[in-house]
Structure formats: structure tokens, C-alpha cells
C-alpha positions in Angstrom: 64.6 -61.7 149.8 61.6 -61.9 151.8 58.1 -63.1 150.2 55.0 -62.4 152.1 52.6 -65.3 150.8 49.5 -65.4 152.5 47.8 -68.2 154.9 44.3 -69.1 154.0 41.2 -68.5 156.2 41.3 -70.6 159.4 38.7 -72.0 161.7 38.8 -73.7 165.0 39.2 -77.4 164.7 37.6 -78.0 168.1 34.5 -76.3 166.9 34.1 -78.9 164.0 34.5 -81.7 166.4 32.0 -80.4 168.9 29.7 -78.1 167.3 28.2 -77.1 170.8 31.4 -75.0 171.5 31.4 -71.3 170.5 35.2 -70.6 170.8 38.6 -72.5 171.3 41.3 -71.5 173.7 44.3 -69.9 171.9 42.6 -70.1 168.4 43.1 -73.9 168.1 44.0 -76.1 165.2 43.1 -74.9 161.8 43.1 -76.3 158.4 42.2 -75.3 154.8 39.5 -77.3 153.0 40.9 -79.7 150.6 39.8 -82.8 149.0 39.0 -85.9 151.3 42.0 -87.9 150.1 44.3 -85.1 151.0 42.7 -84.2 154.3 43.0 -87.8 155.2 46.6 -87.9 154.5 47.3 -84.7 156.5 45.4 -85.9 159.2 47.3 -89.1 159.2 50.5 -87.2 159.2 49.6 -84.6 161.8 48.0 -87.4 164.1 51.4 -89.0 164.0 53.0 -85.9 165.0 50.8 -84.9 167.7 52.4 -82.7 170.4 53.5 -85.4 172.8 56.8 -85.1 175.0 59.2 -87.2 173.1 62.5 -88.6 173.9 65.1 -87.1 171.6 68.0 -89.5 171.0 71.6 -88.7 169.8 71.4 -85.1 170.7 74.7 -83.0 171.2 75.6 -79.8 172.6 75.6 -77.0 170.2 75.6 -73.7 172.1 75.7 -70.5 170.3 73.8 -67.3 169.9 72.5 -65.6 166.6 70.3 -62.4 166.4 70.9 -59.3 168.1 70.3 -59.5 171.8 68.7 -56.0 171.8 66.2 -57.3 169.4 67.0 -55.0 166.4 67.7 -57.9 163.9 65.9 -57.5 160.7 64.6 -60.2 158.3 67.3 -62.0 156.4 70.1 -60.5 158.6 71.1 -63.2 160.9 71.3 -67.1 160.4 71.8 -70.0 162.1 74.4 -72.8 161.0 73.4 -75.2 158.1 72.1 -78.7 159.3 72.0 -81.2 156.4 69.3 -83.5 156.5 69.5 -86.8 154.4 67.0 -88.8 152.8 65.0 -90.9 155.6 66.6 -88.7 158.1 65.1 -86.7 160.9 66.7 -83.9 162.5 65.8 -82.7 166.0 67.1 -79.3 167.6 66.4 -77.5 170.6 66.9 -73.9 171.2 65.6 -71.0 173.5 63.7 -68.3 171.6 63.9 -64.8 173.1 61.1 -62.5 171.9 61.0 -58.9 172.7 58.6 -58.5 175.5 57.9 -55.0 174.5 57.0 -55.6 170.9 54.0 -57.8 170.1 54.5 -57.9 166.1 53.1 -61.2 165.2 55.9 -62.0 162.6 58.8 -61.2 164.9 60.0 -64.8 166.1 61.7 -67.0 163.7 61.4 -68.8 160.6 62.7 -72.3 159.3 64.1 -72.2 155.8 64.2 -75.5 153.9 66.5 -75.4 150.7 68.7 -77.6 148.5 72.2 -78.8 149.3 73.8 -75.5 148.3 74.9 -72.5 150.3 72.8 -69.4 150.7 72.7 -67.5 147.5 75.1 -69.8 145.7 74.9 -71.2 142.2 72.0 -73.5 142.1 70.6 -72.4 145.4 66.8 -73.2 145.6 64.2 -73.1 148.5 61.4 -75.4 149.2 60.1 -72.5 151.3 59.9 -71.0 154.7 57.8 -71.5 157.5 57.7 -69.3 160.7 56.5 -70.2 164.4 53.4 -68.0 164.4 50.0 -69.1 162.7 47.2 -66.5 161.7 43.7 -67.1 160.2 43.3 -64.4 158.0 44.6 -65.4 154.5 43.8 -61.8 152.9 46.3 -59.9 155.4 48.8 -62.3 157.3 51.5 -64.6 156.3 53.2 -67.5 158.1 54.8 -69.6 155.4 55.7 -69.4 151.7 57.2 -71.1 148.9 56.2 -74.6 148.3 55.4 -75.1 152.0 51.7 -74.8 151.4 49.7 -73.4 154.2 46.8 -75.8 153.9 49.0 -78.6 155.3 49.8 -76.6 158.8 47.9 -76.8 161.9 48.6 -74.6 165.0 47.0 -74.8 168.5 47.3 -70.9 168.8 46.0 -68.7 166.0 46.9 -65.0 166.3 44.4 -62.4 164.9 46.8 -59.3 164.6 45.4 -55.7 164.8 48.1 -53.4 163.3 50.4 -56.5 162.8 50.1 -56.7 166.8 49.1 -59.5 168.8 50.0 -60.3 172.4 49.9 -64.0 171.7 53.2 -64.0 170.1 54.7 -63.8 173.6 53.6 -67.4 174.0 56.1 -68.3 171.4 59.1 -67.5 173.4 60.9 -70.3 175.5 62.6 -73.6 174.8 61.4 -74.9 171.3 62.0 -78.2 170.3 62.1 -78.3 166.3 61.7 -81.7 164.3 62.3 -82.0 160.4 61.2 -85.5 159.5 62.1 -87.1 156.2 61.6 -90.7 157.5 58.0 -91.3 156.1 57.5 -92.6 152.6 54.3 -90.5 152.1 54.8 -87.5 153.8 57.4 -84.4 154.9 56.7 -83.2 158.5 58.0 -80.1 160.4 56.9 -79.7 164.1 57.6 -76.8 166.3 56.8 -77.2 170.1 57.6 -75.1 173.1 55.0 -76.8 175.4 52.5 -74.2 175.1 52.4 -73.6 171.3 52.7 -76.5 168.7 52.7 -75.8 165.0 52.8 -78.9 162.7 53.5 -79.0 158.8 52.5 -82.1 157.6 52.9 -82.5 153.8 51.3 -85.5 152.3 54.0 -86.3 149.8 57.8 -86.3 149.9 60.0 -83.5 148.7 61.0 -83.3 145.2 64.8 -83.2 144.8 66.1 -79.5 143.8 69.8 -80.1 143.8 71.8 -79.6 140.5 73.2 -83.1 141.1 70.2 -85.6 141.1 72.4 -88.1 143.0 72.5 -85.6 146.1 69.2 -86.1 147.7 70.1 -84.0 150.8 68.4 -80.9 151.9 69.7 -78.2 154.2 67.9 -76.4 156.9 68.6 -73.2 158.9 66.6 -70.7 160.9 66.2 -66.9 160.6 65.2 -64.6 163.5 63.6 -61.3 162.9 63.1 -58.9 166.0 64.3 -61.9 168.2 67.3 -63.7 168.8 68.1 -67.5 169.4 70.2 -69.3 171.9 70.8 -72.7 170.3 71.2 -75.5 172.5 71.4 -79.0 170.9 71.2 -81.1 167.8 71.2 -84.9 166.8 72.8 -83.8 163.3 76.2 -82.1 163.2 76.0 -78.8 161.2 78.4 -77.7 158.7 81.3 -76.4 160.7 80.7 -78.6 163.6 79.0 -78.3 166.9 79.8 -75.7 169.6 80.3 -76.7 173.2 78.9 -74.9 176.3 82.3 -74.1 177.6 83.8 -70.8 177.4 86.3 -70.2 174.7 89.3 -67.8 174.0 89.7 -65.5 171.1 92.3 -66.7 168.5 92.1 -64.3 165.8 89.9 -61.6 164.3 89.2 -59.5 161.3 88.0 -55.8 161.1 84.8 -54.8 159.1 83.4 -51.3 158.1 86.4 -49.5 158.8 86.2 -46.0 157.4 88.4 -45.0 154.4 88.7 -41.4 155.9 88.2 -39.6 159.0 88.1 -35.7 159.6 91.1 -34.1 161.0 90.9 -34.0 164.9 88.2 -36.3 165.2 87.7 -38.5 168.3 89.0 -41.8 167.4 86.3 -43.9 169.2 83.5 -41.8 167.5 85.2 -42.3 164.3 85.2 -46.2 164.6 81.7 -46.5 166.3 80.5 -48.4 163.2 83.4 -50.8 163.0 82.8 -54.5 164.0 85.1 -57.4 164.2 84.7 -61.1 163.2 86.4 -63.0 165.9 87.5 -66.6 165.6 87.4 -68.7 169.0 88.6 -72.0 170.0 86.7 -75.2 168.7 86.2 -73.1 165.5 83.4 -70.9 166.6 83.2 -67.4 165.3 81.0 -64.4 165.9 80.8 -60.8 165.3 81.4 -58.2 168.0 80.7 -54.4 168.2 83.1 -51.7 168.6 82.0 -51.4 172.1 83.7 -54.6 172.8 87.0 -53.5 171.3 89.7 -51.1 172.4 91.3 -48.9 169.6 94.6 -47.0 169.1 96.0 -45.3 166.1 99.4 -44.7 164.8 100.3 -41.6 164.1 98.6 -38.6 165.5 95.0 -37.9 164.7 95.5 -34.1 164.5 97.9 -34.5 161.2 96.7 -35.6 157.7 97.9 -38.7 156.3 97.7 -42.5 156.4 97.2 -43.9 159.9 97.1 -47.5 161.1 94.3 -48.5 163.1 95.0 -51.0 166.1 91.9 -52.9 167.6 92.3 -55.0 170.8 89.9 -57.7 171.7 90.5 -59.2 175.3 87.1 -60.9 176.1 86.1 -64.7 175.8 83.2 -66.0 173.5 80.8 -65.6 176.9 82.4 -62.1 177.5 84.9 -62.8 180.4 88.5 -61.4 180.2 90.4 -63.7 178.0 93.9 -65.3 179.0 95.5 -63.5 175.8 94.1 -60.6 174.2 94.2 -60.5 170.3 94.8 -57.6 168.0 93.9 -56.8 164.4 95.1 -53.8 162.2 93.7 -51.7 159.6 94.7 -48.7 157.6 92.6 -45.3 157.3 93.3 -41.8 156.2 92.9 -38.5 158.1 91.8 -35.7 156.0 90.6 -32.1 155.9 87.0 -31.6 156.5 85.1 -30.9 153.4 83.8 -27.3 153.5 81.7 -27.4 150.3 81.1 -29.4 147.1 80.1 -28.5 143.4 79.2 -30.5 140.4 82.1 -30.1 138.0 81.1 -32.4 135.3 77.4 -33.5 134.5 76.4 -37.0 134.4 76.6 -39.0 131.1 72.9 -39.8 131.2 70.2 -37.5 132.6 66.9 -38.5 130.6 65.4 -41.4 132.4 62.2 -43.4 131.5 59.6 -45.4 133.5 56.4 -47.5 132.1 53.1 -47.9 134.0 51.2 -51.0 133.4 48.4 -52.7 135.7 51.2 -54.1 137.9 52.5 -50.9 139.0 49.7 -48.1 138.4 48.8 -48.4 142.0 52.3 -47.5 143.4 52.4 -44.2 144.9 56.1 -44.0 146.2 57.6 -45.6 143.1 61.2 -44.2 142.3 64.0 -44.6 139.9 67.7 -44.8 141.0 70.3 -42.2 140.0 73.0 -43.1 137.9 76.3 -41.3 138.5 78.3 -42.5 135.6 80.3 -39.6 134.2 79.5 -37.5 137.3 82.2 -35.6 138.6 81.9 -33.7 141.9 84.7 -31.5 143.3 85.1 -30.9 147.0 86.5 -27.8 148.7 88.3 -28.5 152.1 88.7 -26.3 155.2 92.5 -25.7 154.2 91.3 -24.2 150.8 92.6 -27.2 149.0 90.3 -29.1 146.2 89.8 -32.7 145.0 87.3 -34.8 143.1 85.4 -37.1 145.4 85.0 -40.9 144.6 81.1 -41.7 144.0 81.4 -44.2 147.1 81.7 -41.4 149.6 78.5 -39.5 148.3 74.8 -40.4 148.4 72.2 -39.5 146.0 68.3 -38.9 146.4 66.1 -41.2 144.3 64.4 -40.0 141.1 60.6 -39.9 141.4 58.9 -42.1 138.5 56.8 -39.2 137.3 57.5 -37.4 134.0 58.9 -33.8 134.2 62.3 -32.2 135.4 63.5 -33.1 138.9 66.8 -32.0 140.9 68.8 -34.9 142.7 70.7 -33.9 145.8 74.0 -35.0 146.2 75.4 -35.1 149.9 78.7 -35.8 151.7 78.9 -37.7 155.2 79.2 -34.1 156.8 76.1 -32.9 155.3 77.6 -30.8 152.5 75.2 -30.9 149.2 75.0 -30.1 145.4 72.2 -30.6 142.9 72.0 -31.9 139.4 69.0 -31.9 137.2 67.2 -34.9 135.7 64.4 -35.2 133.1 62.0 -38.2 133.3 59.6 -39.2 130.6 57.2 -42.1 130.2 58.2 -44.8 128.3 56.4 -45.8 125.0 55.7 -49.5 124.5 56.7 -51.3 121.2 55.1 -54.8 120.4 58.1 -57.1 119.8 58.2 -60.2 117.9 59.7 -63.4 119.5 60.6 -66.7 118.0 60.0 -69.5 117.9 56.4 -69.1 118.3 56.1 -72.2 120.5 59.2 -72.3 123.2 59.3 -75.7 124.8 57.8 -79.0 124.2 54.2 -79.0 124.4 54.1 -81.8 126.9 56.2 -79.8 129.2 59.2 -82.2 129.3 61.9 -79.6 128.2 64.4 -79.3 130.9 65.2 -75.8 132.6 67.0 -73.6 129.9 66.3 -76.5 127.5 64.7 -74.0 125.1 65.5 -70.4 124.6 63.8 -67.6 122.4 65.9 -65.2 120.3 67.5 -62.4 121.9 65.8 -58.9 121.5 67.4 -55.7 121.9 65.9 -53.0 123.8 66.6 -49.5 122.9 67.1 -46.6 125.5 63.8 -45.4 126.6 61.7 -48.2 125.0 59.4 -50.7 126.7 59.2 -53.8 124.8 55.8 -55.7 125.1 55.4 -59.5 124.6 52.0 -61.5 124.7 52.0 -65.2 124.8 50.0 -68.0 126.5 51.7 -69.7 129.2 51.3 -73.4 129.8 52.5 -74.1 133.2 53.8 -77.3 135.0 53.7 -78.9 138.3 55.6 -76.4 140.5 55.7 -72.7 140.9 58.9 -72.5 139.1 57.4 -74.6 136.1 56.3 -71.3 134.2 57.8 -68.5 132.0 61.4 -67.3 132.7 62.7 -63.7 131.4 66.5 -63.3 130.7 68.1 -60.1 130.8 71.7 -60.1 129.2 74.1 -58.2 126.8 74.9 -59.3 123.4 77.7 -61.2 124.6 75.3 -63.3 126.5 76.4 -62.2 130.0 73.4 -62.2 132.3 72.2 -58.9 134.2 69.5 -60.9 135.9 67.0 -63.8 135.4 63.3 -63.2 136.8 60.8 -66.1 136.9 56.9 -65.9 137.0 56.7 -66.9 140.6 58.5 -63.6 141.8 61.9 -65.1 142.1 65.1 -64.5 140.3 68.9 -64.1 140.4 72.0 -62.4 139.1 74.2 -59.5 139.4 71.6 -57.1 139.0 68.6 -59.0 140.5 69.7 -58.2 144.2 69.1 -54.4 143.8 65.7 -54.7 142.3 62.4 -54.1 144.1 60.0 -57.1 143.5 56.5 -57.9 144.3 53.7 -60.4 143.1 50.1 -60.8 143.4 49.8 -64.6 143.6 47.9 -64.7 147.0 47.1 -68.2 147.3 50.3 -70.4 145.5 48.0 -73.3 144.9 45.4 -71.3 143.1 47.9 -69.2 141.2 49.7 -72.4 140.0 46.5 -73.8 138.4 45.4 -70.6 136.9 49.0 -70.2 135.3 48.2 -73.1 133.0 46.8 -71.5 129.9 47.3 -68.0 131.3 47.2 -65.2 128.8 50.4 -63.2 129.8 51.7 -59.5 128.8 55.3 -58.8 129.8 56.7 -55.4 129.8 60.6 -54.6 129.8 61.7 -51.3 130.0 65.2 -49.7 129.4 65.0 -46.9 132.0 68.5 -45.5 130.7 69.7 -45.3 134.5 71.9 -48.4 134.2 68.5 -50.3 135.4 65.6 -52.2 133.6 62.2 -52.8 134.8 60.1 -56.2 134.3 56.5 -56.2 134.7 53.8 -59.1 134.0 50.1 -58.9 133.7 48.7 -62.5 133.8 45.0 -63.3 133.0 44.8 -66.6 134.7 42.9 -69.3 133.2 40.5 -69.1 136.3 39.5 -65.5 135.2 41.5 -63.6 137.8 44.3 -61.1 137.1 47.5 -61.7 138.6 50.5 -59.1 138.4 54.0 -58.9 139.5 57.1 -56.6 138.9 60.9 -56.5 139.2 61.8 -52.6 139.4 65.5 -51.5 139.0 67.5 -54.5 137.9 70.8 -53.0 137.7 74.4 -53.2 136.4 73.0 -52.8 132.9 74.6 -51.1 130.0 71.5 -49.0 128.5 73.3 -49.5 125.1 73.4 -53.0 125.3 70.2 -54.5 126.9 68.6 -57.6 125.5 66.0 -60.0 126.6 65.3 -63.7 126.0 62.7 -66.1 127.2 63.3 -69.6 128.6 61.0 -72.5 130.4 61.5 -75.0 132.9 59.0 -78.2 132.3 56.5 -76.0 130.7 56.0 -74.0 127.5 55.0 -70.7 125.8 53.1 -69.9 122.6 53.8 -66.2 121.7 51.3 -64.3 120.0 51.6 -63.9 116.2 
């Protein structure tokens, strides 16, 4: 879930202080224009946190590495431990940030994510926002933080000016970083990142609101996410969930195998067949990490030249630091040796072969828009090298996507060894249907209705139809205090829930493609109060639904967003409803 919300235009703070100067080394401090009282509070908080060498007290060893050391970790793939920070506490941490010397992509460093006191992705999980170490001065192209950690409260002494997303100054972010998250101040919330060369400070002139489901729990959680980098964590003054890790080497205790293939072709080399296998290893002191197949020794019982079920044995004989362990450990798994597939054929057509899409101002500029293929009812039969045939499970096949364009198309079905078959699909543009929603006013007009405190009627969306709903949105104090769309079946089981601020949850939400045109969140939030909104919800008849929103802000600007491909949907049982969160909606009559 990576949201790219953009930094505002920046300028050199030194140039403001001394007009005679024409440039600032490294880009210098920047600040977005704000009312005087906000600027004074920012200055006060920032001045109290200027980059001076401070003595860190109560630090404990917490030595571990996360992020792939070959710099291939993508966004939201690797995470630090959770560090829980109570009200009036300050978290100090130190770690070595390793940046790829051959890649100057400006955002490939790390982000600090600040959340409520819930496991990532768990029920009730909510984010205050995320802030990366880099900082840029172009609000129209580049981002550095998002959520409710607003860019206008940030300063940095090194601004980047990326060209094609590249800036060599990103290399200056590497090295030993001291991170501080300060909740001890009554009138501010402060984050500081400093490696001696680059200092970035976020100084919000008010305390955090409590996002926990239990109001008595005032804790927040913080974790780090690298991208195209890796982190060697060193120390912390707050013991993380799961405990700290000492610098001493540790022997393996147990492990579990991941990504073991269900089937392997007869006569295949065992090491090649298991090349994508990984092992999650538990070490002494409760430490765990995932190791690749290259750190394991494999054997199989029985012969790989005979069909049938086999037992895989994997051996790990390395310590946490990669030395030979005192006692090797093993783990086992089962797989089948099968004949190689010679060809495949479609022996039963899919249940649904007519798909629908809808274009609104939110999506009309997309040039690569696709619909997912729905294999429900499809039967594919394989012919093996020995002449035998069998129906193949869908999980062992891949399907090409369907273009969101009217007309007849072919979907290519492929096996792992490259055998293919084709099936035809027809795509049509969906027709919109204006839908009546009740009650006319949803939520208390003073915006005091709690989240889910008011729900509209459920409206069924027939196969191929796009329901069009128009209303005036009266927004509240935060980005999530606006309209919310609920997709569910007649029994009220949710497919997905999506909000006005380009965020959501639910079984079908994770698969969707989403985008929002909010740009500056502060401006967008103000514009959403009394915004004229049109929401389009399409039953695509491929097990997915699309939600598009066109928001004419009260500032006269147009904002759009979409959630394409919310899946797990039964096309014959798709309903929608609206709810609010300390906001209210007035539907058009």
C-alpha cells in the first residue's frame, strides 16, 4: 500500500535569512508558507530539535538486519520490529543505513511508519502516516511523506532535485542514523533523523490524535521500511515487541520451509527445482530470519527419476551470522514428482466470458487499464509426456489480463513449462444507472456521528451495470472524516470498504489498483467540505468491482480517485452502501 503524496515547493531557508546569498549548500532548510502562528510553533519545535550531538540514555543492543543485502527489497516487503511508544515517551534508535552505491534513485532509502497500537494489517490497524529520509523541493513531482504527517511541518538541510528520479545526493543519507520520535511535548510531535551529514526534522505543532479502537490505549507503534536498501539495526532505548537482539552470534534452533513446489517434473535437478525455496529459521534469543535456498542443503526420498510423492529434507548448518553452527537443524516437506506436460487444452469454458468496464473522468486518461480474468468454471486438461491426461488446478496456471476495451479478446492460459491454450472473452462498456440512496441526509449535520454510526440503504448492482450516486460531502477534521463506500453481499459480508482519502480494507481490497488526485492533503481536506461528489460503482462480471469518484471541491478544483478490481465478489450478489466518520452526506434527490 504505497501512497505517493507530494511535498510542497521548497526554498532555501538561508536565503530568507540572508538575502545576499544566492545559493545554499546541499539545498538547505525548507518550509512551506503557513499562517504566522503555525510558523512560530514549527520554529519553536524545530529549534528545540536542532541537529546537535545529544547523549542518548538507556540504549540497549538490538542488533539485526532487515532488507535484502543485494539492495533488491521492494517497497513494503521488509520491516523492522515494532517499537511501541507510550504517551510522554521518547524513542531513540540507531542503525546503519546501507544505500546501493550504484543506484541514485532518490526514494531508495527508508521510511518511518507511525501507526496506532495494532499489528500491521490487523483489524483496526490505522496509520498516522509515513516519512522518508529524503526531502525534495518539487511538490508537483516528488514525494517524501504522506498520510497525516504533513509536509509543511518538515525541514531538511539537504534538498534533492531529482532528474528522472535520480539524485546523487541520496548517497549522503547512508551511514549511522540516529532516529528520535518524541512524544514528550505537550504542544508538538517531533521526528528527527540525523546521520551527521543530513538532518530531517518533522515538527508538528500539536499532539497526535488517538487512532486506537480502545481509547484508553494511548500508545503508538513505529516501524521502519527500507526500499532498495537495507538496515543494520544497532540499538534502542525502548524494548521492541519480541525483545531485543544481542550482538553475539546465535545458533539455529528450528526452521520451517516456504515456497516448496507442489510438483516437480520427473528427472529434474533437485537443487534447481528448489531454487525458490526459503526457510524461516528460529535462532537463540528468540531471533528469526528468512534465508535463501543457497544457504540450505537439500535431499529427497525417494528417487527423483520415479513418479510419486517425495519427502524433501532441508539442512541448515549456519549460525545467525553465517558461521558453521554447533548442531545442524533440519526441516521436511512433501512434493510430487510428475510427468512433464506436453500440451494443454480448454475442455470446459469459463462460467463468465462477458466482462464490463466504465470510464469516468477518474480513469479516462489510463492507457494500460486491464481487467482480471475470472477462471470460475474453466477446465483445462493436460496431456503428459507418457500420454496420460488430467485436469490441472487453476493455481498451477497463469492467465493474461484482459484489456479494458470493448470487443472480443483472447486470454492466454500458460503452464510453468510454457505450454499454452486460449479462451475468448468479450468486453463491453458498462451503462450507468442513476441510483436513489436513502436517507437523504446520512450522519448528523454537526459531524458528530461516529465511524459506522450511520449507514445508507443497501443497493444491489446487477451484472454489467454501473451505479451512479451524486451527493454533497460535508467533511470533518481529518482526511478520513469524509464519505466511505461499503461493498458487500446481501448477508452483509464485506468484499471491501474504500474511503474518500484513497484508503480501504477488506478481503477484496488488497488486489485492487488504486490512485487518488489529492496532491496537497491540507488543500484537499478543506476542499472536501461541501464538495459535489459523483461515485460510480461497476459490477464487472469477472468477480471484481470498480469504484470511481469524481469530487468537485469547494475550492473550484476537480479531484478524482479510483479503486479498480476489488475482488472476491460474487457478481450475482453485489451490493453497496455508504457510511460516514464524523462527517455527513446529503444525497441528491
